[in-house]
N, C-alpha and C positions, 0 to 999 in steps of 0.2 A: 720341570721347566715350561711345562704350559701355563702353569700357576705365574713362573716370572714371568713369562710375556702377560699376560692378562694385566699384571698388576705394572708393569712398565706402561704399558698400553695407556690405563686408568691414571698414572701419572702422567701420561705429555698429554691427556686428555684435561685435568686440571691445573695444568699450568701454562695450555694454549692460551684462553681468556686474558694471562695476567701479560705476556709477552704481545697479545691483538692490543693490549688498551696504549700500548705506546709507539710510536713511531718517529722516524728521523728519516728526512730527505736531504741529500746530496743534491746541488742545484748548481745552475753556474752559466754564465753569457761566456762566448769569445767573438769579438765583433773586432776586425781589423783592416783594412782598406790601403790603395794606393793611390796619395793626393797630391795635389798642388797646387800653392796658392801664391799671391804676389798682389802689391801694396805698394807702390812705389817704387824707390829701390832695393825693396827687400821680396826675396822669392823664398818658397818652402816648396822642396819636394822629397819624398820620403813617404812611411808606414805611417796612416793616421790612426789611431785608438779610439772605439766607443763611437761610430758614425751613426748609427741607430740606437746602441745602448751601452751603457758603462759597461766595462770587462768586469766578471765578477766569478767570485765560489765561494759559496756558502754551503750553511747546514740549518736545518731549521726541523721543528719536531714538534710534538704534544706527548703528553700522557693523562689521559680518562683518569681523573678522580674519583669519580661518580656524582650521581645528585646532579647532573650536568654541567659540572664543573671540570676543566682541562687547565692544566701547565704548558704553557707555550714559550718557546725560546726561537730567538736565531743568532747567529754567527756569521756575519758576510764581510769578504774583503776583496776588495778593488785591485787590479794589478795591469801593468802595461804588457800588452801581447807581445809586443816587439822583442822585450828584451827578458819579460820575463819579470820584470821588479814588481815589489807591491806600489800601489800610487799614494801612499801613507807612512810614516814610521810607525801608526796604527795598527797594531795585527787586523783588527777588526774593524775598520774605518770606517765603513759602508753603514753597516748595523751590530749591534751588541745589546740583546734585550732577552729579559726574561719576564713574563707576566702569567698572570690569570683569566680566565674566558670562561663564563657564563650566559644566560641569561640576562645579565646585568650591561654584558658587552665586553670591553676587554682592558686590562691596568694592567701596562706595564711599566717596567726600572730598565735606565741604559741608553745607549746611543741610539738614537729614531728619527723616523721622519717626520719634521715638520710636516704640518696639511699642505702649505704650499708645495711641498714636492709631489704627493698623493694628487690632491684635486689638478695639479699642473698637469702631471704626467699623464693622466686621465683624458684631460679635453686638451690643452695643445699638444695633440699626440698625431699630427698629419705624419711627421719625419720621426713621428717614435719616441718624441721627445727627446731627441738626442743632440748632437752637436751643431746641427744646420735647421734646425727649429727654430724659427725667428723669435718667438717669447726667448726662448734660452739664451740665443746668441745677445739680445740686447739685453735683459737681466745681466745676465752672467758679466755686461762690461760698466754695469753701475753698481758690482756687488750685492743685488739684492737676493735675500734668501728664501724668494717664493718663484723657484726655478727647481728645474730638475737637477741639480748639483750638489756640492757639497755642502754649499754653506746653508742647507735645508736638512742637517741633518745633525742632531744637538745634543749636545755630549750632556751628562748626568741629567737625566730629563727621568720625569714621571708623566706618563701619557693616558688619555681615556678615550676610548672610542667605543660607540654605540652598537657598531655592525647596523647594518640592513634594516633599519624600521620603514617598512613598505614604500622601499625609492627612497626616502631618509637617512643622511647617515651624518652624524656631529663627531667630530676629534678635537681634544683638547691636549695642549701640551703646555709644560713648563720646565725652563731647564735650569739647573744653577749652573751651569759651562764651567769653567774651571777652576774660579773661584770661591770658595767654600769654607772658610776659616775667615774669621774678622778680630780682629785686635783691637780695643778701646784706643780712640782716638785717631783710629787707622780708617783705611777705607771702605767704604759697606762692601761688606760680601756680594750684597744684590745685585754692583753696578755692573754686571757682567752676564745678569741674568736676562732670559729669555722668554716670551710666551705668547704660544700660536692659537689661535681657534679656525676651524671650519667646519662650514655646513655645505654638504653637497645634497644634490637628488637627483635621483640615475632611474627612470621610468622609461622602459621601450627605447625610442631613439631618441630619446631628450636626454640632455645631461647639462648640470647647473652647477657651478661651484662658487663660494663667497669664503677669502681667507684674509684673517687679520695675524700679520705679525707683529709684538711690538720686540725691539732689541733696546736691552737697557743702555745704559753707560753713566760714566762719571759723571760726566757734563749735560748732553744732552742723549737723548732718546733716538733711536730710527723709529719712525713707523711705517709697514706696507700692508698697503689693500689692494685684493686681487678680484676680479667678478670675471666669471670665463662659463663659455655653454656653447655647447656641440647637439648637431642634430643629424642621424642618421637617415637621409633620404632613398638609401638604397642604391642608389646610382649616384652619388656623392654623396660624403661626408662630411660637412661643413663645422666650422668652428673658429670661435671669435674671442679676444680678450681684452680688457684695459688693465693696468696697473698702477699703481702710484708709491712712490718712492718718498718721504719726506724726513728732512733733521734739520734743526735749526744751528746754526753757527756759534760756537764757540772760541774766539780768535784766543783769549788765554790760555784756555786747555788745550788747543789746538784741532780746533772739530772744525770741518769745515761744514757748509749746507749742501742737502740735498735736498732737491726739488725734479721730480723727472715724471713723464706718461709715458706709459710704454701702449700701445696699440695694435693688436696684431688680426688676421682672418687669415684662416689656409682650409685646405680642400683636398680632401682623397679621393681617386675616381678609381674604380674596382674596375682593373681589365683583364680578363682570363685568372690566369692565376696569378698575376701582381697586379699592383695598382700605381697608379701617375698622382706624384704627390706637390702641391704649388702652397705658398705660403708665402705673405709680406706683412712687415712690421714698421712699424714709426716710432722712434724716440723723441722725446721733446724733452729738452734739459730747459727748465725755467731758473736757471743759476745764473751759467756761463753762455754769455752769449756767441752767436753761431757753432753750436756744440749739440746739432741733432743730427741724427744717423736714420739712416732709412735702410730696410735690408729685402730682400727676396730672395726665395730660395726654390728652385724644381727639382724634382728628381724623381724615380722611379725603380720599385723593387718587386722582386718576383721571389716567391717560393718554389723551392725546389723539393719543401718536404714541409711537414708539421715543425720541424724545429731546426727548420736550414733555410734562409733565404739570401740573393744577392743585390746589390742596391749600386744606384749612379746617381753620384746628387751632386748640383751645382748651387752655389751661392755669391749674389753679389752685394755691395754693401757699399753705399754712396755716404759720404759721410762732408759734414762742414766741416770749415778750416780748423776749429780747436778740438774735432771729435774724431777719435779711432779706435774705429770698431770692426773687427772681422772674425774668420772661422780661424783661419790657419794663420795668418800675418794682417797686422794692419798700422798703418802709418798715418799718424796725426794729419787731417787735413786730404788725406790720398783714400781712392776707392780702391777696395777689396775685393779680391776674387780667388774662391776656394773651387776645387773640384771634386770628387772620392769616386771612387769605385772597389765595391770589399766586399765581406763575405760575412754573415753573421751566424752562429749555432749558438741553439741553446741545448740546454741538459737538464 
């Protein structure tokens, strides 16, 4: 009997390292608020999802392959907390990838974040890069992919990330998007491909990010450039950014011209267990006359624990006669006001 127990103990010790080499983490965010919005003759009253962070449920993990090499993966789904429905017909529309990580960095394949999502969320984060972040509001309104939204998650992509190199980080991504089959004489399979490159520097209180995205088109390409910086002074965390989106027009192909500039500046001021957040942004449209917008947000968040906080936030956006930008509702040429009070819990 004693020999059997010893044998079992030895077997357990022998197999323990194999289990320790792999790990899987279940994680998520639940973010909901009671919200009200008005613009012109339109009002919104009800629940709002993702005031600070998009709702998500995910699995991520790694396996130690030895010699400094590891396999990594992530599967992440977004959902509507109000009715429990998924945000997309894709099962894991936020992220779904597998890759290898080592001293060389990380190479991954699947649906992944472009650099514009990652750097933007790390720099323009006075409102946690959520729905009331001035940069996000203005970038969303023009369909730009350098933003913390679904436009910066790219299908069928291969990415390379250097990891931290003394504060410097480089991320590159190429997406084949949905078209990967080509027939002689037909459209090029690369007509919808996407390219992204981001360079970031993060050292102490300073963060700087430079991002370039190109969205290829059968007729015209769309080019986006973003430069942002943040500095933590202790008593206040400041951030600012400038972003441009450009595309030539092609009337024969039904492609409209795009030429916009977005400027933002924001700050977070720690106050006890919480923080006050303020931010403003300006969108200048150089294609359409009287189509500029200015947006401003003010909010307060308070931590109830390391994983739970409450928030109150207000946004007001003014639009020129041919602009229609807002958080909850927006009528062309009208001002838009949105207010939300809610709770975010992460696990």
